[in-house]
C-alpha positions in Angstrom: -0.1 0.0 0.0 1.5 3.5 -0.9 1.3 6.6 1.0 -1.5 7.8 -1.1 -4.0 4.8 -0.5 -3.1 5.2 3.3 -4.2 8.6 3.3 -7.3 8.0 1.5 -8.2 5.1 3.9 -7.5 7.3 6.9 -9.8 9.8 5.5 -12.4 7.1 4.7 -12.1 5.9 8.2 -12.2 9.4 9.9 -15.3 10.3 7.9 -17.2 7.2 8.7 -16.6 7.4 12.4 -19.0 8.7 14.9 -16.7 7.4 17.6 -15.5 10.3 19.6 -12.7 8.4 21.3 -11.4 7.2 18.0 -11.4 10.6 16.6 -9.8 12.0 19.5 -6.9 9.5 19.5 -6.4 10.2 15.6 -6.4 14.0 16.4 -3.8 13.4 19.1 -1.6 11.2 16.7 -1.8 14.0 14.1 -1.0 16.7 16.7 2.4 14.7 17.4 3.3 14.4 14.2 2.7 18.2 13.4 4.8 19.0 16.6 7.8 16.8 15.2 7.7 18.8 12.1 8.1 22.4 13.8 11.1 24.4 13.3 13.0 25.9 16.1 14.7 28.8 15.3 17.9 29.4 17.6 19.5 32.5 18.5 23.0 33.2 17.3 24.3 32.7 20.9 22.7 29.5 21.1 24.2 28.1 17.9 27.5 29.2 18.9 27.3 27.2 22.0 26.1 24.3 20.0 29.2 24.6 17.7 31.5 24.5 20.7 29.9 21.6 22.3 30.4 19.7 18.8 33.8 20.7 18.5 34.5 19.5 22.4 33.0 16.2 21.5 35.0 15.7 18.3 38.2 16.7 20.3 37.3 14.1 22.8 36.7 16.8 25.4 33.7 15.0 27.2 33.0 13.4 30.3 31.3 9.9 30.9 28.0 9.9 33.0 29.9 8.9 36.1 32.5 11.4 35.9 29.4 14.0 35.3 27.8 12.7 38.2 31.0 13.1 40.5 31.8 16.4 39.3 28.0 17.7 40.1 28.4 16.2 43.6 31.6 17.9 44.1 30.1 21.3 43.0 27.1 20.8 45.2 29.4 20.3 48.3 31.3 23.4 47.8 
């Protein structure tokens, strides 16, 4: 079944249904899909922070989860 056929089947099922629970669940799924397609616009400072973080990762400048937890515990004790 191709994408167009799936769309047509969904439209038919929605049009034929009077079940509010079914229709609300379909609506929720559509909302989730639309949320995943939203474009997030970052500020210049945020982009620079991400570039810095990516460069650090590429250079091996990172902590393991355990190292980060230990570092956080030390900061909290100060």
